[in-house]
C-alpha positions in Angstrom: 85.0 125.8 58.7 85.0 123.7 61.8 86.7 125.0 64.9 88.9 122.7 66.9 88.3 122.5 70.6 91.3 122.2 72.7 91.0 119.6 75.4 93.6 119.8 78.1 95.6 116.6 78.7 94.7 114.8 81.8 98.3 114.5 82.9 98.3 118.3 83.5 95.8 117.9 86.3 97.1 117.1 89.8 95.3 114.9 92.2 94.3 118.1 94.0 92.1 118.9 91.0 90.0 115.8 91.5 86.8 115.8 93.6 87.5 114.9 97.2 85.8 111.5 96.9 87.9 110.5 94.0 91.1 111.6 95.9 90.0 109.3 98.7 89.5 106.4 96.2 92.9 107.1 94.7 94.5 107.1 98.2 92.7 103.9 99.1 93.9 102.2 95.9 97.5 103.2 96.5 97.3 102.0 100.1 95.7 98.7 99.0 98.4 98.1 96.5 101.2 98.6 99.1 99.5 96.8 101.9 97.1 94.0 100.7 99.5 91.3 101.7 99.9 92.3 105.3 96.8 94.4 106.0 93.4 92.7 105.9 91.9 94.9 108.6 89.4 97.2 107.0 89.9 100.0 109.5 93.6 100.2 108.7 92.8 101.8 105.3 90.2 104.3 106.7 92.5 105.2 109.6 95.5 105.8 107.2 93.3 108.0 105.0 91.8 109.9 107.9 88.1 109.2 107.3 85.6 106.9 109.0 85.3 103.3 107.8 81.7 103.9 106.9 82.5 106.9 104.7 85.3 105.2 102.9 83.2 102.1 102.4 80.3 104.2 101.0 82.7 106.1 98.6 84.1 102.8 97.3 80.7 101.4 96.7 79.6 104.6 95.0 82.7 104.9 92.7 84.0 101.4 92.4 80.9 99.3 92.8 82.5 97.2 95.6 82.9 97.4 99.3 86.3 97.8 101.0 86.2 94.1 101.9 85.5 93.1 98.3 88.3 95.2 97.0 90.9 93.7 99.4 89.7 90.2 98.7 89.7 90.8 94.9 93.3 92.1 95.1 94.5 89.1 97.1 92.6 86.7 94.8 94.1 88.2 91.6 97.6 88.2 93.1 97.1 84.5 94.2 96.1 83.5 90.7 99.0 85.5 89.1 101.6 83.9 91.4 100.2 80.4 90.8 100.1 80.8 87.0 103.3 82.7 86.4 105.8 81.8 89.1 107.4 78.6 90.3 106.5 79.4 93.9 104.8 76.6 95.8 101.3 77.0 97.2 102.9 77.1 100.7 105.2 79.9 99.7 102.4 81.9 98.0 100.1 81.4 101.0 102.7 82.9 103.4 103.7 85.6 101.0 100.1 86.8 100.8 99.5 86.6 104.6 97.5 83.4 104.8 98.1 81.3 107.9 98.7 78.1 105.8 98.3 76.6 102.4 94.9 75.1 103.3 93.6 78.6 104.1 94.7 79.9 100.7 93.2 76.9 99.0 89.9 77.4 100.7 90.0 81.1 99.9 90.6 80.4 96.2 87.8 77.7 96.1 85.3 80.1 97.7 86.1 82.8 95.1 85.7 80.5 92.0 82.4 80.3 90.2 
């Protein structure tokens, strides 16, 4: 007769149960989600979390496979595409909403990210 093994549900774990690096990644991702439109400065994120830029960048590379810069740019790129596809906002409105100085800057950003 096989014995069932009880596996605790992940929802019962708090973020305090996560290894410290993963807690930092989680904090970074939450900060990024709230601030990607206004904050492009990389040190903003490390300062808010309370670790050095180099440490946070190394942790992101290790756990997410991307640098802080790449994470921020990817988030802005994905939001740009989403807004262009699924809203009636103009390119000008989207560019200012996402913190670009003008529509031409947004256009150049999108072209540089396309394969």
